[in-house]
C-alpha positions as CSV (number, residue, x, y, z in Angstrom):
1,M,-33.2,-13.6,-20.9
2,S,-33.4,-14.7,-17.3
3,V,-31.1,-12.0,-16.0
4,E,-32.6,-8.8,-14.7
5,V,-30.8,-5.7,-13.4
6,T,-32.2,-2.8,-11.3
7,R,-30.1,0.1,-9.9
8,I,-32.0,1.5,-6.9
9,P,-31.9,5.2,-6.1
10,S,-29.0,4.9,-3.7
11,G,-26.8,3.6,-6.6
12,L,-26.8,-0.1,-5.4
13,A,-27.1,-2.5,-8.3
14,V,-29.4,-5.5,-7.9
15,I,-29.0,-8.3,-10.4
16,T,-30.8,-11.7,-10.5
17,D,-30.7,-14.8,-12.6
18,A,-33.8,-17.0,-12.3
19,M,-33.2,-20.7,-12.5
20,P,-36.8,-22.1,-12.2
21,H,-35.7,-25.7,-11.9
22,L,-34.0,-25.0,-8.6
23,Q,-35.5,-24.9,-5.1
24,T,-32.6,-23.0,-3.6
25,A,-31.0,-19.6,-4.2
26,S,-27.5,-18.3,-3.9
27,L,-27.3,-14.6,-3.0
28,G,-24.8,-12.2,-1.8
29,V,-23.4,-8.7,-1.5
30,W,-20.2,-7.9,-3.5
31,V,-18.3,-4.7,-2.5
32,G,-15.9,-3.1,-4.9
33,C,-13.2,-2.8,-2.2
34,G,-10.3,-5.2,-1.4
35,S,-6.8,-5.2,-0.1
36,R,-5.5,-2.7,-2.7
37,Y,-7.7,0.0,-1.3
38,E,-5.9,-0.1,2.1
39,A,-3.4,2.5,3.3
40,A,-0.1,1.1,4.6
41,D,-1.3,1.2,8.2
42,E,-4.5,-0.5,7.2
43,H,-2.8,-3.6,5.7
44,G,-5.1,-6.5,6.2
45,I,-8.1,-4.5,7.3
46,S,-10.4,-5.6,4.4
47,H,-9.9,-9.2,5.4
48,F,-10.3,-8.4,9.1
49,L,-13.5,-6.6,8.5
50,E,-14.8,-9.6,6.6
51,H,-14.1,-11.8,9.6
52,M,-15.7,-9.4,12.0
53,A,-18.9,-9.2,10.0
54,F,-19.9,-12.6,11.4
55,K,-19.0,-11.7,15.0
56,G,-22.2,-10.0,16.1
57,T,-24.5,-7.1,15.3
58,A,-26.7,-4.7,17.2
59,R,-29.5,-7.3,16.7
60,R,-27.7,-10.7,16.7
61,T,-24.9,-12.3,18.5
62,A,-22.3,-14.3,16.6
63,R,-24.0,-17.5,17.6
64,Q,-27.4,-16.2,16.5
65,I,-26.1,-15.3,13.1
66,A,-24.9,-18.8,12.6
67,E,-28.0,-20.5,14.1
68,E,-30.6,-18.5,12.2
69,I,-29.2,-19.4,8.9
70,E,-28.4,-23.0,9.8
71,A,-31.8,-23.5,11.4
72,V,-33.3,-23.3,7.9
73,G,-30.5,-25.4,6.4
74,G,-28.7,-22.5,4.8
75,D,-25.0,-21.5,5.1
76,L,-23.1,-18.2,5.1
77,N,-19.6,-17.5,3.9
78,A,-17.4,-14.6,2.7
79,G,-14.1,-13.9,0.9
80,T,-11.7,-11.0,0.5
81,G,-9.8,-10.3,-2.7
82,V,-7.5,-7.7,-4.1
83,E,-10.3,-5.6,-5.5
84,M,-13.5,-7.1,-4.1
85,T,-15.0,-8.5,-0.9
86,A,-18.0,-10.8,-1.0
87,Y,-20.5,-11.9,1.6
88,Y,-22.9,-14.7,0.5
89,A,-25.5,-17.2,1.5
90,R,-27.3,-20.3,0.2
91,V,-30.9,-20.8,1.3
92,L,-34.2,-22.3,0.2
93,R,-36.4,-20.1,-2.0
94,T,-38.7,-19.5,1.0
95,D,-35.8,-18.1,3.1
96,I,-34.4,-15.5,0.7
97,A,-35.7,-12.6,2.8
98,L,-34.0,-14.1,5.8
99,G,-30.7,-14.5,3.9
100,L,-30.8,-10.8,2.8
101,D,-31.7,-9.6,6.2
102,V,-28.7,-11.4,7.8
103,L,-26.4,-10.2,5.1
104,S,-27.6,-6.6,5.4
105,D,-27.4,-6.8,9.2
106,I,-23.8,-8.0,9.4
107,L,-22.7,-5.1,7.2
108,S,-25.1,-2.3,8.4
109,N,-24.9,-3.0,12.2
110,P,-21.7,-4.7,13.2
111,S,-21.1,-4.5,16.9
112,F,-17.3,-4.7,16.8
113,D,-17.2,-6.0,20.3
114,P,-13.7,-5.5,21.8
115,G,-13.6,-9.1,23.1
116,E,-14.5,-10.5,19.6
117,I,-11.9,-8.2,18.0
118,T,-9.2,-9.5,20.3
119,R,-10.1,-13.1,19.7
120,E,-10.3,-12.6,15.9
121,K,-6.8,-11.0,15.9
122,N,-5.5,-14.2,17.3
123,V,-7.4,-16.2,14.7
124,I,-6.0,-14.2,11.8
125,V,-2.5,-14.2,13.1
126,Q,-2.8,-18.0,13.2
127,E,-4.1,-17.9,9.6
128,I,-1.0,-15.9,8.6
129,G,1.2,-18.5,10.3
130,A,-0.5,-21.3,8.4
131,V,0.4,-19.6,5.1
132,E,4.0,-19.3,6.3
133,D,4.0,-23.0,6.9
134,T,2.6,-23.8,3.4
135,P,5.4,-23.1,0.9
136,D,3.2,-23.7,-2.2
137,D,0.9,-21.0,-0.9
138,L,3.6,-18.7,0.4
139,V,5.5,-18.6,-2.9
140,F,2.5,-16.8,-4.5
141,E,2.5,-14.2,-1.7
142,H,6.1,-13.5,-2.5
143,L,5.5,-13.5,-6.3
144,Q,2.7,-10.9,-5.9
145,A,4.9,-8.8,-3.6
146,T,7.8,-9.0,-6.1
147,A,5.7,-8.3,-9.2
148,F,4.1,-5.2,-7.6
149,A,6.9,-4.2,-5.2
150,G,6.0,-1.5,-2.6
151,Q,2.4,-1.2,-3.8
152,P,-1.0,-2.1,-2.2
153,V,-1.8,-4.5,-5.0
154,G,1.4,-6.4,-4.1
155,R,0.6,-6.8,-0.4
156,S,-0.8,-9.9,1.2
157,I,-4.5,-9.9,1.7
158,L,-4.1,-11.2,5.2
159,G,-1.9,-8.3,6.5
160,T,0.9,-8.8,9.0
161,P,0.7,-9.7,12.7
162,A,1.7,-6.2,13.5
163,T,-1.0,-4.5,11.4
164,V,-3.7,-7.0,12.4
165,R,-3.0,-6.4,16.1
166,S,-3.3,-2.6,15.6
167,F,-7.0,-2.7,14.5
168,D,-9.8,-1.5,16.8
169,A,-13.5,-0.8,16.5
170,K,-12.9,2.8,15.5
171,R,-10.7,2.0,12.6
172,L,-12.9,-0.9,11.4
173,R,-15.9,1.4,11.4
174,G,-14.1,4.1,9.7
175,Y,-12.9,1.8,6.9
176,L,-16.4,0.4,6.5
177,T,-18.0,3.8,6.3
178,R,-15.4,5.1,3.8
179,N,-15.6,2.1,1.4
180,Y,-18.9,0.3,1.8
181,R,-21.1,2.7,-0.3
182,A,-24.1,1.7,-2.4
183,P,-22.6,2.8,-5.8
184,A,-19.7,0.4,-5.2
185,M,-21.9,-2.5,-4.1
186,V,-23.9,-5.2,-5.9
187,V,-26.6,-7.5,-4.6
188,A,-26.7,-10.6,-6.8
189,A,-28.9,-13.6,-6.6
190,A,-29.3,-16.7,-8.7
191,G,-31.5,-19.8,-8.5
192,A,-35.1,-19.8,-7.2
193,V,-35.4,-16.1,-7.2
194,D,-38.0,-13.4,-8.1
195,H,-36.3,-10.2,-9.2
196,E,-38.9,-7.8,-8.0
197,A,-38.9,-9.4,-4.5
198,V,-35.1,-9.3,-4.3
199,V,-35.2,-5.6,-5.3
200,A,-37.8,-4.8,-2.7
201,E,-35.8,-6.5,0.0
202,A,-32.6,-4.7,-1.1
203,E,-34.3,-1.3,-1.1
204,K,-35.5,-2.0,2.4
205,R,-32.4,-3.5,4.0
206,F,-29.5,-1.7,2.3
207,S,-30.7,1.9,2.8
208,K,-27.7,2.8,5.1
209,F,-25.1,2.5,2.4
210,I,-25.5,6.0,1.0
211,G,-22.9,8.5,-0.3
212,P,-20.5,8.4,-3.3
213,A,-18.1,5.5,-3.9
214,A,-14.6,5.8,-2.5
215,G,-11.9,7.0,-5.0
216,A,-10.0,4.7,-7.2
217,P,-7.0,2.9,-5.7
218,T,-3.4,3.7,-6.5
219,A,-2.5,2.7,-10.1
220,A,-0.5,-0.6,-10.3
221,R,2.9,-0.9,-11.8
222,F,4.5,-4.2,-12.6
223,S,8.1,-4.0,-11.4
224,G,9.4,-7.6,-11.8
225,G,12.5,-8.8,-10.0
226,A,13.4,-11.8,-7.9
227,Y,12.7,-13.0,-4.3
228,I,14.7,-16.0,-3.1
229,E,14.4,-17.6,0.3
230,Q,16.5,-20.5,1.5
231,R,14.3,-23.0,3.4
232,D,14.9,-26.5,4.6
233,L,12.3,-28.1,2.4
234,E,12.0,-31.3,0.4
235,Q,11.3,-29.4,-2.8
236,V,12.0,-26.1,-4.5
237,H,8.8,-24.1,-5.1
238,I,9.1,-21.7,-8.0
239,A,6.6,-19.2,-9.3
240,L,7.2,-17.0,-12.4
241,G,5.2,-13.9,-13.2
242,L,4.9,-11.6,-16.3
243,E,2.8,-8.5,-16.7
244,G,-0.6,-9.6,-18.0
245,V,-3.5,-7.4,-19.2
246,P,-6.4,-5.7,-17.4
247,Q,-9.9,-7.1,-17.3
248,R,-11.2,-5.1,-20.2
249,D,-8.2,-5.4,-22.5
250,P,-9.2,-6.6,-26.0
251,S,-6.5,-9.3,-26.1
252,I,-7.7,-10.9,-22.8
253,F,-9.3,-14.0,-24.5
254,S,-6.3,-14.5,-26.8
255,L,-4.0,-14.4,-23.8
256,Q,-6.2,-16.8,-21.9
257,V,-6.0,-19.2,-24.8
258,F,-2.2,-18.8,-24.8
259,T,-2.1,-19.5,-21.0
260,N,-4.2,-22.6,-21.4
261,V,-2.1,-24.0,-24.2
262,L,1.0,-23.4,-22.2
263,G,-0.1,-24.7,-18.8
264,G,-3.9,-25.2,-18.6
265,G,-4.2,-29.0,-18.3
266,M,-2.6,-32.4,-18.9
267,S,-2.5,-31.8,-22.6
268,S,-0.7,-28.4,-22.1
269,R,2.9,-27.9,-23.4
270,L,4.4,-27.5,-19.9
271,F,2.7,-30.5,-18.4
272,Q,3.7,-32.7,-21.4
273,E,7.3,-31.5,-21.7
274,V,8.2,-30.8,-18.1
275,R,6.4,-33.6,-16.3
276,E,5.6,-36.3,-18.8
277,Q,8.7,-36.2,-21.0
278,R,11.3,-35.1,-18.5
279,G,9.9,-36.1,-15.2
280,L,11.1,-32.8,-13.6
281,C,8.0,-32.2,-11.4
282,Y,4.7,-33.5,-10.1
283,S,2.8,-30.2,-10.4
284,I,3.1,-27.5,-13.0
285,Y,0.5,-25.1,-14.3
286,A,-0.1,-21.6,-15.6
287,F,-2.7,-18.9,-14.9
288,H,-3.7,-15.3,-15.7
289,S,-5.1,-13.0,-13.0
290,T,-6.7,-9.8,-13.9
291,Y,-7.3,-6.5,-12.2
292,A,-8.9,-3.2,-13.2
293,D,-5.7,-1.7,-14.5
294,T,-3.3,-4.6,-14.9
295,G,-2.9,-8.3,-14.8
296,M,-0.4,-11.1,-14.1
297,F,0.4,-14.2,-16.1
298,G,2.0,-16.7,-13.8
299,L,3.1,-20.3,-13.5
300,Y,4.1,-22.5,-10.7
301,A,6.2,-25.7,-10.4
302,G,7.6,-27.7,-7.5
303,T,10.7,-29.7,-8.1
304,D,13.9,-31.2,-6.6
305,A,16.6,-28.6,-5.9
306,I,19.0,-30.3,-8.3
307,D,16.4,-30.1,-11.1
308,A,15.4,-26.5,-10.6
309,P,17.7,-24.9,-13.2
310,E,16.8,-27.5,-15.9
311,L,13.1,-27.0,-15.2
312,M,13.4,-23.3,-15.5
313,R,15.3,-23.6,-18.8
314,V,12.6,-25.8,-20.2
315,V,9.9,-23.4,-19.0
316,V,11.6,-20.3,-20.6
317,D,12.1,-22.2,-23.8
318,E,8.5,-23.4,-23.9
319,I,7.1,-19.9,-23.3
320,A,9.2,-18.4,-26.0
321,A,8.4,-21.2,-28.4
322,A,4.7,-21.1,-27.8
323,A,4.6,-17.5,-28.8
324,E,5.9,-18.5,-32.2
325,T,4.6,-22.0,-32.9
326,I,1.2,-22.5,-31.3
327,S,-0.9,-24.5,-33.7
328,E,-4.5,-24.5,-34.8
329,E,-5.1,-27.8,-33.0
330,E,-3.8,-26.4,-29.7
331,V,-5.9,-23.2,-30.0
332,A,-9.0,-25.2,-30.8
333,R,-8.5,-27.5,-27.8
334,A,-7.9,-24.5,-25.4
335,K,-11.0,-22.7,-26.7
336,A,-13.1,-25.9,-26.2
337,Q,-11.8,-26.1,-22.6
338,M,-12.7,-22.4,-22.0
339,K,-16.2,-22.7,-23.4
340,V,-17.0,-25.9,-21.5
341,G,-15.7,-24.2,-18.3
342,L,-18.0,-21.3,-18.9
343,L,-21.0,-23.5,-19.5
344,M,-20.3,-25.7,-16.5
345,A,-20.3,-22.6,-14.3
346,L,-23.8,-21.9,-15.4
347,E,-24.9,-25.1,-13.7
348,S,-24.1,-23.6,-10.3
349,S,-26.3,-20.8,-8.9
350,G,-23.4,-19.7,-6.7
351,A,-21.1,-19.4,-9.7
352,R,-23.8,-17.5,-11.7
353,A,-24.3,-15.0,-8.9
354,E,-20.6,-14.3,-8.5
355,Q,-20.1,-14.0,-12.3
356,L,-23.0,-11.5,-12.6
357,A,-21.6,-9.4,-9.8
358,R,-18.2,-9.3,-11.3
359,Q,-19.6,-8.3,-14.7
360,I,-21.4,-5.4,-13.2
361,F,-18.2,-4.2,-11.6
362,V,-16.1,-4.7,-14.7
363,Y,-18.5,-3.9,-17.6
364,G,-21.4,-2.2,-15.9
365,R,-23.8,-4.8,-17.3
366,P,-24.4,-8.5,-17.4
367,I,-22.7,-10.2,-20.4
368,P,-24.7,-12.9,-22.1
369,I,-23.0,-16.2,-22.4
370,Q,-23.4,-16.1,-26.2
371,E,-21.4,-12.9,-26.3
372,I,-18.6,-14.4,-24.2
373,V,-18.5,-17.6,-26.4
374,A,-18.4,-15.4,-29.5
375,K,-15.3,-13.6,-28.1
376,V,-13.6,-17.0,-27.4
377,D,-14.5,-18.2,-30.9
378,A,-13.0,-15.1,-32.4
379,V,-9.5,-16.0,-31.1
380,T,-7.2,-17.3,-33.8
381,V,-3.7,-18.7,-34.0
382,E,-2.4,-15.3,-35.0
383,T,-4.0,-13.4,-32.1
384,T,-2.9,-16.1,-29.7
385,R,0.7,-15.9,-30.8
386,A,0.6,-12.1,-30.8
387,A,-0.7,-12.2,-27.2
388,G,2.2,-14.4,-26.2
389,R,4.8,-12.2,-27.9
390,A,3.3,-9.1,-26.2
391,L,3.4,-10.9,-22.9
392,I,7.1,-11.7,-23.1
393,A,8.0,-8.2,-24.3
394,R,5.9,-6.3,-21.8
395,S,8.0,-6.5,-18.7
396,K,10.9,-8.3,-17.1
397,P,9.8,-11.4,-15.1
398,A,9.1,-11.6,-11.5
399,V,10.4,-14.8,-9.8
400,A,9.8,-16.1,-6.3
401,A,11.5,-19.3,-5.1
402,L,11.6,-21.1,-1.8
403,G,13.7,-24.1,-1.1
404,P,17.1,-25.5,-0.1
405,S,19.4,-24.6,-2.9
406,G,19.7,-24.0,-6.7
407,L,17.5,-21.0,-6.5
408,E,19.7,-18.2,-7.8
409,S,20.5,-19.9,-11.0
410,A,16.9,-20.8,-11.7
411,A,15.9,-17.1,-11.1
412,A,18.7,-16.0,-13.5
413,I,17.4,-18.3,-16.2
414,A,13.9,-17.0,-15.8
415,E,15.2,-13.4,-16.4
416,S,16.6,-14.6,-19.7
417,L,13.0,-14.8,-21.1
418,T,12.9,-11.2,-22.0
419,Q,16.2,-11.5,-23.9
420,K,14.6,-14.1,-26.1
421,A,12.0,-11.5,-27.1
422,A,14.5,-8.8,-27.9
């Protein structure tokens, strides 16, 4: 097996996947800390900290950070999620040490220059404004907030203009010190890598992240409900959510098959019935997001205001019907899609590194692809239907809708889904 794992004395996990046919490597640092770890007055600080990591250190200016990596043809990026924040680079095999040095520097020695903080506040406030102007993104923010009302897991990752403007160097440093600890961090690399060399670099460069991991975040509770916002838009944007399952739930693969059958592609039930047969929308799809202690099944559609009630009636009927009538052919097709997706991801060193980091956080070990494929193959029509029935019965729906009119009736129709399961 090409995957190797070492946990160094500080508790930091180092995992690599050698791909000898490549000349480049994808490497990064994943931190088990995201927006749900924030206190109310810290809303958005995880994302702000991610931005500030590239704005200068004790050794490098913001420009030097960019120029050193790009001088060797590499690139840097980062991303913040609900439960994880990642900082990553893509470089040639000869520049892995440089990549890890830059990644460790931006996390170990950020300068938090007041001028840079002020400028980045303005940048992020603009980013928040961009989401407000993009209804097919904004509707998901409202869906999350409705599904997990009043909880950190339900808050926007970006924060609010007020909270973002309140951050200063002291608060950023305090949040970093509290949450960026070695036992809650993974260094992952895939591609043209040598495991022992990566371990040696990690031991040398990530020595500052000592101490126990921060405590677990507040437990999530799916509350459901409806959020409706009248907006002068050409379309109604509707998102429906139901309580899903956590990352390690035994039914997760069956529920993913159910999700794919329902709204996972052009052959899915929703695409065929709502778009192809009835012409009620251009875009409709379903998804399942997972967290450590919960999950959310969701679907999105954009339609004309006059068609919103009919669209939602069809959606509710299709979800209920799928839980009872999914066929062998549909399950086989969804399983094939999932397996091909897994195998395609293995062709990308970046996807491999990210997958390995997530597996360490979720399972504590890398999961061989053969083991994952076996779990997908074990899904049956019966387990898929059971996952669908449990999904419908688990909670009342959460609905978010933005548009000119017709929203209240569409939301009411969505709420009838649980009545069908009674």
